[in-house]
C-alpha positions in Angstrom: 2.4 6.0 15.9 4.8 3.1 14.7 4.4 2.8 10.8 5.7 -0.1 9.1 6.1 0.4 5.4 6.3 -2.1 2.7 7.5 -0.8 -0.7 6.1 -3.4 -3.3 8.2 -1.8 -6.0 11.1 -3.7 -7.7 12.5 -0.4 -8.4 13.1 0.3 -4.4 14.1 3.9 -3.8 13.3 5.0 -7.2 9.7 3.9 -7.1 7.3 6.7 -8.8 4.7 5.5 -6.2 7.3 6.0 -3.0 7.3 10.1 -4.0 3.6 10.0 -3.1 4.3 7.6 0.0 7.2 9.7 1.2 4.9 13.0 1.0 2.4 11.3 2.8 4.6 10.4 5.6 6.1 13.7 5.6 2.6 15.3 6.3 2.3 12.7 9.1 5.8 13.8 10.7 4.5 17.5 10.3 1.4 16.9 12.5 2.7 14.6 15.3 6.1 12.5 15.8 6.4 9.0 13.9 8.6 6.3 14.0 8.6 4.5 10.9 10.1 1.5 9.1 10.8 0.9 5.6 10.8 -2.3 3.8 12.0 -2.9 0.2 10.3 -6.0 0.1 12.2 -7.2 -3.1 15.4 -7.3 -0.6 13.9 -9.7 1.6 14.0 -13.2 1.1 10.0 -14.6 1.3 9.8 -18.1 0.0 6.5 -18.5 -1.5 3.7 -20.2 0.4 3.3 -23.8 -0.3 -0.6 -24.1 0.8 0.2 -26.7 3.4 -1.8 -24.7 5.9 0.5 -25.9 8.8 1.0 -22.8 10.4 -2.7 -22.6 10.9 -3.0 -25.8 12.9 0.4 -25.5 14.7 0.3 -22.0 16.3 1.7 -19.8 13.4 4.7 -21.6 12.9 5.8 -21.8 9.2 7.5 -25.0 7.7 10.0 -22.0 5.8 12.8 -20.6 7.4 13.4 -17.4 5.7 12.8 -13.6 6.4 9.1 -13.8 7.1 9.1 -14.7 10.8 10.7 -11.6 11.5 8.3 -9.7 9.4 5.6 -10.9 11.3 6.9 -9.9 14.3 7.3 -6.5 13.1 3.5 -6.4 12.0 2.3 -7.3 15.2 4.4 -4.5 16.9 3.1 -1.7 14.5 0.4 0.4 14.5 -0.3 1.2 10.8 1.0 -0.9 7.9 1.4 1.0 4.7 1.3 -0.7 1.5 3.0 1.6 -1.4 3.2 -0.2 -4.5 2.6 0.8 -8.5 -0.2 -1.1 -10.4 1.0 -4.2 -12.1 -1.8 -6.1 -14.2 -4.6 -4.3 -12.4 -2.7 -5.4 -8.8 -0.2 -5.4 -6.5 3.5 -6.7 -7.6 4.4 -10.3 -7.4 6.8 -9.9 -4.5 4.0 -8.1 -2.3 1.5 -10.4 -2.7 3.8 -13.0 -2.3 4.5 -11.4 1.1 0.8 -11.0 2.0 0.1 -14.9 1.4 2.8 -15.1 3.9 1.0 -13.5 6.9 -1.2 -16.9 6.7 0.7 -18.0 10.3 -1.8 -14.9 11.6 -4.9 -16.7 11.4 -5.9 -19.9 12.1 -7.9 -22.8 9.8 -11.2 -21.9 11.9 -13.2 -19.5 10.6 -16.3 -17.5 11.7 -19.0 -15.6 10.1 -18.5 -11.6 10.3 -21.2 -9.8 8.7 -22.3 -11.2 5.4 -19.2 -13.2 4.9 -16.8 -15.8 7.0 -13.2 -15.1 7.8 -10.7 -16.9 10.1 -10.1 -16.9 13.3 -6.7 -15.3 14.2 -3.8 -16.8 16.0 -2.6 -13.4 17.1 -3.9 -10.0 18.1 -3.7 -7.7 15.3 -6.8 -5.8 16.4 -4.9 -2.8 16.7 -3.4 -2.4 13.5 -4.7 0.0 11.0 -4.2 -0.2 6.9 -3.0 2.3 4.4 -2.8 1.8 0.6 -1.0 3.7 -1.7 -1.0 2.7 -5.6 0.3 4.7 -8.6 0.0 3.8 -12.1 1.2 5.0 -15.4 -2.5 5.1 -17.0 -3.8 8.7 -17.2 -6.8 8.1 -15.4 -8.3 6.4 -12.4 -11.3 5.1 -14.0 -11.4 0.9 -14.4 -7.8 0.6 -13.6 -7.6 0.5 -9.7 -10.7 -1.0 -8.8 -9.5 -4.8 -8.9 -6.1 -4.1 -6.3 -8.6 -1.7 -4.2 -11.5 -4.3 -4.1 -8.9 -7.0 -3.1 -7.1 -4.4 -0.4 -10.6 -3.7 1.2 -11.7 -7.3 1.8 -8.2 -8.4 3.1 -8.3 -5.4 5.5 -12.0 -4.9 6.1 -11.3 -3.1 9.2 -9.8 0.3 9.7 -8.2 0.8 6.3 -7.5 3.5 3.9 -6.8 3.9 0.2 -5.1 6.3 -1.7 -4.9 6.0 -5.6 -2.8 8.5 -8.0 -2.8 8.1 -12.0 0.3 9.4 -14.0 2.6 8.3 -11.3 5.7 8.6 -13.7 5.3 11.9 -13.8 6.9 12.1 -10.0 10.2 10.9 -11.5 10.3 13.6 -14.0 12.0 16.8 -12.9 10.1 18.7 -15.9 7.1 17.6 -14.4 7.5 19.6 -11.1 5.1 22.4 -12.2 2.2 19.9 -11.4 3.8 17.2 -9.2 4.9 19.5 -6.8 1.8 20.7 -6.2 -0.1 17.5 -6.1 2.6 16.2 -3.6 1.6 19.1 -1.4 -2.2 17.6 -1.4 -0.7 14.5 -0.6 1.3 15.9 2.5 -1.9 17.7 3.8 -3.8 13.7 3.2 -0.7 12.8 5.7 -1.5 15.6 8.2 -5.4 14.7 8.3 -4.2 11.2 8.5 -2.0 11.6 11.7 -4.8 14.0 13.4 -8.0 12.0 12.8 -7.1 8.8 11.2 -9.3 9.6 8.1 -8.5 11.5 5.0 -11.4 14.0 3.6 -12.9 12.5 0.6 -12.6 15.6 -1.6 -9.0 15.6 -0.5 -8.9 11.8 -1.8 -10.5 13.0 -5.2 -8.4 16.0 -5.8 -5.2 13.4 -5.6 -6.3 11.0 -7.5 -7.6 12.9 -10.4 -5.2 13.6 -13.9 -2.6 15.9 -13.3 -2.5 16.9 -16.9 -5.1 16.5 -19.7 -5.6 12.7 -20.2 -5.0 13.1 -23.6 -1.9 15.4 -23.1 -0.6 12.4 -20.7 -1.2 9.8 -23.5 1.0 11.7 -26.4 3.8 12.4 -24.0 4.1 8.8 -23.1 3.3 8.0 -27.1 6.1 9.9 -27.9 3.6 11.9 -30.2 3.1 15.2 -28.3 4.4 18.0 -30.6 
C-alpha cells in the first residue's frame, strides 16, 4: 500500500501525536510491506485558497503556483491518506486545514445528490483512496473534545475513513511515562496490523486506545503542577 502521511503538527518530528502515528505505521509494516511518505505540512509552501473557484471550472488548475500542485499529484498516486494532527481549538491545526482547502481542484463546480446530501462531482478519480485520521489532545479524556474534528473528517471523507483519537497525548513525549505509554503504543501497533490485514480496526480496540492512560484527575494534577 502507498501511504501518504500529512503531519499537521507545527512541532514536526517532535509531535506528540506523531508517536501514535509511527506506532500505527509500524504495525502496518509488520503485517505487510508498505510504501510510506511523510509530509510535514508546515514545511511546505501552500498559499491560502482565495475562493475564486477557477480551479473547479478549468479542469483543476489553481491560480497559485506553489507546492500544492505536486501534493495533489502525490495524493492521487496514493492508496491511503493518513492525517496525523493534534487537536487545536477542537479542530485541526490551521496549516493542515489550509492544505485540505487547497484540494478543491480535485472537484468541479457541478454537484450531485449523494444519499441525503449534495457533493461536488470530482474532476479527478480519487475513488481508490482510503482516509485515516489520528488525533491526539492534551485533555485527560475524549468526551466533548474530539467530536467537532471527527464530524468534519467524516463529512469530508464519507467514503472509506477510519478515526483514532487519543487523550493525554503529551505523555508520549515524557520518558517517565513509559510505563503507561509503551503498552498504549502496542495497542496502536495492533490497530495498524489489523488495518493492514483487513482495512478495519476492531471497535473494542479503538475504545481501549481512546481511553485515558492514567486516571483523569491524576493527569490534570500533573499538568497543573499540583500533584503531590
